C-alpha positions as CSV (number, residue, x, y, z in Angstrom):
1,M,-1.3,9.4,12.0
2,S,1.4,11.9,11.7
3,L,4.0,12.4,8.9
4,K,6.7,11.0,11.2
5,D,4.7,7.8,11.9
6,M,4.5,7.1,8.2
7,I,8.3,7.2,7.8
8,E,10.0,3.7,7.9
9,E,12.8,2.8,10.3
10,P,15.5,3.4,10.2
11,L,15.2,6.6,8.5
12,K,12.9,8.6,10.9
13,D,15.9,10.1,12.6
14,L,17.8,11.0,9.5
15,V,14.5,12.4,7.8
16,Q,14.1,14.5,11.0
17,L,17.6,15.8,11.1
18,L,17.2,16.7,7.3
19,R,14.1,18.7,7.9
20,D,15.5,20.3,10.8
21,E,18.5,21.5,8.8
22,G,16.3,23.1,6.1
23,F,16.0,20.1,3.5
24,N,12.6,19.4,2.5
25,T,12.3,15.6,2.2
26,T,9.6,14.5,-0.3
27,C,9.7,10.7,-0.1
28,S,11.8,7.8,1.5
29,C,11.9,4.1,1.6
30,G,13.7,2.1,4.5
31,H,13.8,-1.3,2.8
32,L,17.0,-3.1,1.8
33,P,18.8,-3.5,-0.4
34,T,19.0,0.2,-0.9
35,P,17.2,2.4,1.6
36,Y,16.8,6.1,0.2
37,I,15.7,9.6,0.9
38,E,14.6,12.1,-1.9
39,M,14.4,15.8,-1.3
40,E,14.1,19.1,-3.1
41,W,17.1,20.8,-4.4
42,R,16.7,24.5,-4.3
43,S,20.3,25.9,-5.1
44,Y,23.3,25.0,-7.0
45,D,25.8,26.4,-4.5
46,D,26.7,24.6,-1.5
47,E,23.6,22.6,-0.8
48,I,25.2,19.2,-1.9
49,F,28.5,19.9,0.3
50,K,26.2,20.8,3.2
51,L,24.2,17.6,2.8
52,Y,27.3,15.6,2.7
53,N,28.9,17.2,5.6
54,L,25.9,16.7,7.8
55,L,25.8,13.0,6.9
56,I,29.4,12.4,7.8
57,E,29.3,14.5,10.9
58,H,26.2,12.4,12.1
59,G,28.1,9.1,11.6
60,Y,26.4,8.1,8.4
61,K,28.3,5.8,6.0
62,N,27.9,3.6,2.9
63,F,26.0,6.3,1.0
64,F,26.0,8.2,-2.2
65,I,24.1,11.6,-3.0
66,K,22.6,11.6,-6.5
67,A,21.4,14.9,-8.1
68,N,18.4,14.7,-10.6
69,W,17.3,17.2,-13.2
70,S,14.3,17.1,-15.4
71,S,13.4,19.2,-18.3
72,G,9.8,19.3,-17.4
73,N,9.0,16.9,-20.4
74,C,9.1,13.9,-18.2
75,P,5.9,12.2,-16.7
76,G,5.0,13.4,-13.3
77,T,7.3,16.6,-13.3
78,G,4.4,19.1,-14.0
79,N,5.1,22.0,-16.3
80,G,8.1,23.0,-15.1
81,R,11.7,21.8,-14.6
82,R,12.3,19.8,-11.4
83,R,15.7,19.1,-9.4
84,S,16.1,16.9,-6.5
85,L,18.7,15.2,-4.3
86,E,18.7,11.6,-3.4
87,I,20.6,9.9,-0.5
88,R,20.9,6.2,-1.2
89,F,22.6,3.9,1.2
90,C,24.4,0.8,0.3
91,P,25.0,-1.6,3.2
92,Q,27.2,-4.6,2.3
93,P,25.0,-7.5,0.9
94,K,26.3,-9.9,3.3
95,L,25.5,-7.8,6.3
96,A,22.2,-6.8,4.9
97,K,21.0,-5.2,8.2
98,L,19.4,-1.7,8.3
99,E,21.8,-0.6,11.1
100,D,24.7,-0.9,9.0
101,I,23.9,2.5,7.4
102,K,24.8,4.1,10.6
103,K,28.2,3.7,12.6
104,E,28.0,2.7,16.2
105,E,27.6,5.7,18.6
């Protein structure tokens, strides 16, 4: 089974796009109510703006981007500091369909 086969719909295309654009995704979940994708965050400069613009340009909506930092003292972070970005989608609860995270083409 390939890595792409393990990624849940509707996030497969977005994970592929992010990887193609240089974002190293580390985990994702396509389940409602809030599908998400987590990725490494390597720089402070324009990486968040690049991510935001990429999502908007490809028609994604109802999302927020969260920046995570750890001091290295948190369980699961190893001996060093860890930074990550997370895209979390927020479809309207009454709609609650996975296709609501992306506009019609």
